[in-house]
N, C-alpha and C positions, 0 to 999 in steps of 0.2 A: 615153161614157155621160154624159148630162146629169143633174146632181144637182138635187134639189128646190130651189125658191126659198128655202125656209127654211134651207138649208145654205149657199148662196153668195150670196143676195141676188138682186136683180132685174137687169135689163139696162139699161146706160146708153144714152141716145140722144143722139148728138152734135148740137150746134146748128150753125147755118150758118157761124159764124165759123171753125169747125174745118175746113171744106171749102168753099172759095170760090175754086177754081182759076181759073174763067173771069173772075172779077172783077179779077184781078191783071194789069194791062197789062205787056207785055214791056218797055216803055220805062222805064229806071231812074228818071227823074224823077217818074214816076207810080206807082212801085211801092207806095207806102203809102196811096194814095188810098182804095182799097176798105176797108183795115183801119181807117183813121181814121173813115170814114163809118159803119162798123158799130159801132165803139166808141161813137160818139155816139148810135147808134140803139137799142142794147140796154139793157134795164133792169138786167141783172146778167150777169156772166160769171165763170166759174171761171178762176183764174190760169193753169191748164193750157191752157185754150182761147186765152187771150191769147198765151201764149208760142208755142203751135202756129201761130197765125195769123202771127206774126212769122217763125217758122222757115219757113213756107211761102213767104213773100217771099224769104227767104234761099235757099231751094232754087231758086226760079225764076231768081235772079240770082247763083247760086253762082260762076260764072266771073268775073263782074264783081267780086264781093267778094274773091275770091282775088287778083285783080290789083291792087286799089286799097286794101285795108284797111291796108297798111303804109305808105302814102304820108304823108309828114310833114304835108302840109296838112290831113289828116283827123284828126290826133291831138287837136288842141285842141278843135274842136267836139264830137267824140265824148266826150272827157273831161268837157266842160261838160254834155253831156246826162246823163251818169251822175251828176254832182254834183247836178243839178236833180232827177233821179229819186230820189236818196237823200234829198234835203231834203224832198221832197213825200210820199214813200211809205214811208220807213224805219219809221215808227211803225204802219203799217197791217199788222195781224197776221192778217187773215182771208183764207181762200182764195178767197172769192167777193167780187168787186168790184162795188159798186152803181154806178148811173148817174153819181153825182157824181165818183167816182174814175175811172171810165172816160172821162168828159169831160175831166178834168184830164190823163190820160195821152194822149188824142188831141191835146190842145193842145201838150203837150211834144214829141210826135212831129212835129207840124207845125212848131213853132218850130225844132227841130233840123234839119229838112229844108231850111230856108232857108239853113243854113250848111254842111251836109254832104249827100252823096248819100243819098237815101232808102234804098237797099238797105243801106248802111253803118249808117244810123240803126237800121234793123230789126235788124241783126246785133248792134249794141251794146246795144240795149234788151232783146233776147231773152236775151242772156247775163246782164245785170244782174238781170232779173226772175227768171231761172232760179236764179241763186245766192241771191237774196233769199228765194225761196219754195220752195226745194228740198224742205222737209219736207211741203209741201202737194201736190206734183205727183202722187205715186202715189195719193193719196186720191181723185183724180178718177175712178179706174178701179174703185173699190169697187162690187161687184155686177156688173161687166162679164162677159158671157158671150156673145160674138158674133164673127162674122167681121168683120175690119176691112178697110178699103179703103185704097188708096194715098193718102198724104198725111194720114191720120188721126194724131193724137198717139199716141206710143208710149212707155211708161215704161222708164227704166233705173234699176234699184235699186242699192243700195250694193254697191260692188265688194268681192269677197273678198280683194283684194290687201292690205287692211289687216290680214288675219289673219297675215301673214308678216313676219318681222323685216327681210328684205331683199327687198321686192317687186320684180317686174319693172317696167321702164319701159313706158310705153304711147305709142308714137309717134302713134297716131291721136288721142290727147287733145291732144298738143302742136300738131298741125296738122290737127285734125279738120275734117270738111266743115262748110260754113256751116249746113246744115240739121240738124246734130246737136249737142246740148249734152252736158253731163256727166250730167244726170238726165232729160232728155227728148229724144226725136227724133221723126221722122216715119216712118210705114210707107213702105218704098221704093216708088217708082213701078213698078219691075220686081220682081215676087215670084217669078220663075223658074218660072212655070207652076203654082204651088201656092197654095192658100188659106191665109191666115194667121188663126188664131183666138186670141183672148185670153180667158182664163177667170180670174176672180178666185177665189182659194182662201183668202185671208186667213191666219188663224193655223194652217190645216191644213199649211202649208209651213214646215218648220224653216228659220230664217234661217242663212246661212253665217257661222259664228262660229269662232273659235279653239277647238279641242278637239272639233269635230263629228266623229263617228266614221262612216266610210263603209266598208261591208263589201261586197266583191265576191265573189259565190258562184262556186266552182269545182266544176262538175258533170261535166266531161269534158275530157280533154286531146287527144282525137282524134275526128274525125267517124265513125270506125269503131265508136264506141259507140252509133250510131244506125242504125235501119232507115229506108229511104226507099222509098215506092211508086213504081215506074216505070210511067208511063202511056204506052201505045202507043210503045214505044221506037224503032221504026223510022220511023213516020209523024210523030209529034209528040213529040219528046224532052223530057219534063217530069219533075219529081219533086214529090212531095207527101206529106203525112201523115208528117212526120218524127217518130220515136218511139224511145225508148231500147231497146236490145237487151240490155244488160248486166243480169245478175240483181240486182245490188246497187244499182240506180239509186235506188229509193225510199229506201234507207238513206243515200245521198248527200244527197238532199234533206233528210232528217231531220237529218243531221249539219250541214248548212248552217243550217237554222233554229235548231238548238240552239246552234251557235257564235255566230250573230248575236245571239240573245237573251242569251247568257251574257256577251258583251262589251258589251251595251247599245248596239248599233249604232243610230245615228240614221237611216242610209240603208242599204238593202240592195238590191243590183242583181244580177239573174240574167242568164245569157247568152240569146242568141236561140235559139228553138225548143227550149228546155230543158224545156218542159212540154207534155203532151197535154191535151185537154179534161178527162180524168179527173184527171190530176195537178194541173192548175190548180184544179179545184173543191176538191180536198183541201187544196191549199196556201192558198187564200184563206180557207178555213173554219177553218184552224188558229188556235186562240186565242193562240198565241205570236206569230204574224204580226200579229195585231190589237194587240199591244203595241209594235210597231215604228212610229216616227213616219212613215217614208216607205219604201215598197217599190215597186220596178219589177219585176214578176213575169215577167222574161224576155220570151219571146213564144211563141206557139203557133199552129198552123194551125187555122183555124176554117172549117167549111163541108164540103161534100160532096166526095168523091173522084171524082165522075163528071166529065163533060166540062166542066161549068161550074166556074170557079175559085172558091176560097174567099178567105180573108184570112189574112195573117200579122199578128197583133195582139198588142199588149202592154197590160197593165193597170197603172195607177198607183194605189197604195193609200196611205192615210194612216190609221194606227191601224185598219186593216181596212176603212175606208170607201173605196169606189171614187171617186177624184177624176176620172179620165179613162181613155179607151182610145185607143190610137193605132195606125193601120194602116200597115204598111210601104208606102212609096210607089214603090220601085224593083223591077225584075225582076232576080232573082239568077240567074246561070247558072254552070255549071262543066263541065269536060270529063270525060266518063265514057267512057274509051277513045277511040274515034273519033267519039263522039256528043256534041254540046253539049246539056246538059240545062238546062231553065229551071224556076224555081220556079212551081208551078201556083197562082198567087194573083191576086186582083183588087186592083190597087194602090190605096192610099189617095190622097187629094188634098190633105191638110191638114197644116200644121205647127201644133201647138197649144201655146201658151206658157201655163203656169200661173203666176199672179202672187200674191205676198203683199206685205206692207208692206216686208219686207227680203229678199225672195227672188224669183227668177224661174227657172222650170224648163222645160226643153225635153227631150223624149225622142225620139230617132231610132233606127231599127232598122238596124244593120249598114251596108249599102251606101248607105243614105240620107244618111249623113254624109260620103260620099266624092265626090259629084258637085260639081264646082267651082262651078257656079252656085248650088247649094243651100248650099254652104259660105259663099259670099258673102252670101247672104240671112241665114244664121245670125249672121254677124258684124254685119250691120246691125241685127238684132233684139236683139242684146246680151243673151242670157240669161246669168245668173250661174252656173247649174249645168246642165250638159249630160250626160245619162245615155244610154249607147248599149249596148243588148244586141246582141251580135254572135256569129256563128259563122263564122269565117274563118281560113284557114291563114296569111294574110298580116296583118302588123301595122304595117308601115312607114308606110302611108298614114294609119292611125289616129294613130300617134305624131306625124306631121307636123301633122295637123289639131289635135291636142291642144296642141301647142306654139304653133301660130298663135293659137288661142283664149286661151291663157294670157296672150298679150301684147296682143291686141286681139280681143274686148272685155274682157279680164281675167276669163275664166270658169274655173271648175273643171270639167274634162272627165273623165268616168269611163267606161271601156269594159270590159265583162265579155265575155270571149272564150274560145275554146278554144286549144289549142296551147301553145307554150312561154311566150308572153306572155299569160297568162290574165287579167291585169289591167293596164290602161294608164291612168295618171292624170296629167293635165296640171294644173299649178297656177301661179298668177301669182307666181312666185318667180324672182328674177334668175338664180340658178344651179340647174342640174339641174331645168329647168322641167318635164320629163316623166320619170316613173319607171315602170318595168314590174316585174311580179312574177309569181311562180308558187308555188303551194302545193299540197299533196295534194288530190285530189278529196274532196268531202264536207266541206271546210272553207272558210273565207273568207279572202281577202286583205284585210287591214285597212289603212286609211289614216286618219290623224288630221289634220284641217285645221290648218295652222300649224306642224306638226312638220317638222324638217329632213329626215326620211327616213321611209319606210314602217314601220309597226309589224309588218307581216308576219303570219304565223300564230302566234297564241299559244295555239292549241287547247287 
């Protein structure tokens, strides 16, 4: 759901320096020619665009950089380049660079390329500029609400690892790819068949800080608590229109809302298919939900129960305001006796990352988080908070993915599920990276960011 421009601002339009793949020759000695030419031609560029242009050179020559960046002969000229960059630009505090500074930067890149290989010069300059201008990089994306393309600049916000006394190490940072910095990277060339959408949400997203309270709603421990429509079971085994069958289900939702508001939760996550259209309408209209900073309202089936499939969709709310909706992208199936039943939905096509100055959020529904190629894409996009509504008897794969993201890209992953492990939480902490929990239905499993263990149910 797209918010009005007054809420999130306009849409940024990238300039050519951020996407100039054809102009970068494959020959290493010519690698910086196009970047230098454009630096001299442009009247002004944001530092994010400059770093992205250098990272694009690094991506094209990543193998060369990995092979040669540790050679002793390269150390002295690269350190000399960094010293000259520091001397010329250390006092420049603005995110936008005018023609005079761009020309000086172009000159330094050319000078360094006479003593060191241009791909290594791009690598060294990109890392210095990124460290020097880290606080300005995310600002380039203010107002963004667009589908991005391969090679576009992509923001990486502050890691939640700083919230923990003994954070986990991050091997990807110690030997990260040439096209990925600590605060900025590029959209992958291969997006695993899905569209990648970036939406600026600004202050609507709570930043990940020590003491942030995350509540995982527990509404069922078994799939037997739900009814499923069986459509043409012999010819086309599908299921649809999942809805609760237990008489106290509304009371469970009421209990979850009451619990989350009582403990002043900052984030509330409901499981997959935990709401119908009717229950969803009542949930989002509840004034207590409007007092919660961030809510992912599980998911629900939307659409007709006829031959045409509908959608499995989740809603992201901030103080009652709809920030986004996300459609499940994968087809779920299960064995129903001798018949394999498929979820009767039209799959979505997009991963949507919500961005603030100190937070980035991605929501995936159940099996969307378990495809290996999509897991790799999530790692490259480096969201700092991943919320997953699920309805699965299995939890081992969720636990493994949560641990993987806790280490790289150091994300906090929260899964709301059914079964014995109704809550799975991965955190970038060196010991006990993933915790699981179970509490009675109608309550919330609580986790406080930065604490050594879960708070559990304090009902």
